[in-house]
N, C-alpha and C positions, 0 to 999 in steps of 0.2 A: 424303653417306653413302658409306662405303667400298664398293668392289666386290670381288668374289671374285678371288683371286689365281690367274692362269693359269700354266700351266707356263712360258710365255715370260717372265713377270714374276718368277718365283721365282728366287732366287739358287741357282745350281747347287751340288749337293753335290760335293765333290771325289771323283773316281772311286775313289780309294784308300780312302775311308771305307765304301764298300759294294761288295759283290760286283756285278759288272757286270749280271748278270741281275736282281738285286734293284733296282738303280738304275733300270733301264729299266721294271720293273714299277711302282715307286713313281710315276714320272713319268706312266706310262700311266693309273694309277688317278686321279691328280689331273686329268689331261686329260679322262678320261671323266666325272668328277664335275663339272667345269666345263661340259662339253657338256650334261649333264642339267640343271644349274643354269640355264644360259642358255635352255633350253627350258622352264623353270619346272616341271620334274619333280623337285621337291625331295626326295621320298621316295627316288627312285633315286639322286640326287646324294649324299645323305647316306650311303647305303650304300657308294658308291665311296670317299668321303672317309674314312669310318671304317675301311674295309679298308686304305687307305693309311696311316692313322694307326697301325693295329695293326702294320703291317710296320716302322714306324719307331720302335716303342716302346723299343727298346734302343739307339737311336742318338741321341747328343747332337748334333743338327744342326738347322738352321733349318727343315728340312722338317716337323718336328714342330709348329713354330709355324704354318706355312702350313696344314697339315691341320686343326689346331685352329681356326684362323681361318675357314677355308672351311666347316667343320662349323658353327661358331657363326653365320656369316652365313646358312647354309641353314636352321638351326633357327629363326633370327630370322624368316626369310621364312615359315616354317611356323607362326609365332606361338607357338613353344615357347620362351618367353623365359627361363624358369628354367633349362632345360638349356643354352640358348645362353650364358647368363651363365657357367656353369662352363667352357665351351670358350673363351670370350673370355679368361677368367683364364689358362688354359694357353697360349693363343696369345700373350699378352703375356709370359708366363714364358719361353717358348721362342722368342721372336721373333729373338733374337740380332742385333739391329740392323736388322731389316727395317722400313723406314720405312712401308711400306703398312700394316703391322700397328700399329706404335707410334704413328702419327699418325692412326689411324682415328677419325673423329668418332663413329661408332656404338659402337666399343669404349669410348671415353671416356664416352659417355652411359650405357653399362651400368655403368661404374665409379661414375658420379655417381648414377644412379637406384637402384642396388642396394646401394650401400655408403654408409651415412649418415656414415661417418667421412671421406669424401672431399668436400671443398668444391668446388663447381663454379660457375662464372660463368654458364653457360648452362643453362637448365632442360632436363631430358631430355624427349624426346617423350612425349606422353601414353600411347602404347602401351607404354612402359616402366614406367609407374606400376602395377605389379602388386602384389598383396597382399604386405605386409611390406617393400616397397621404400623406404618413407619413414617 
């Protein structure tokens, strides 16, 4: 199963693409979200991740993929599978080559379990068998 992407693991945004203060704020929000995620305080973690995602909404950068991925993982831990599925979709869309996101087994299970048009070799975990998923 994939793990949440920490600030250290994320590929840095070029400083020219963001105002320096915003750049620092985005990384801080991700770090705070990771901290609460690791403490299993998922409600608080998702707040930080969503705030970071909101700050990056007009930026075409890998950070959008990272925030979507971290939100999806957090929502998954909260058993909010339907909402997590939407964030996994956008994580993949904005991954921009991020291997952690693109090779995530959990993301792949969401694609398999929630999208009948995707053929999968490995069955999705039972927890992903939610209403309307097959």
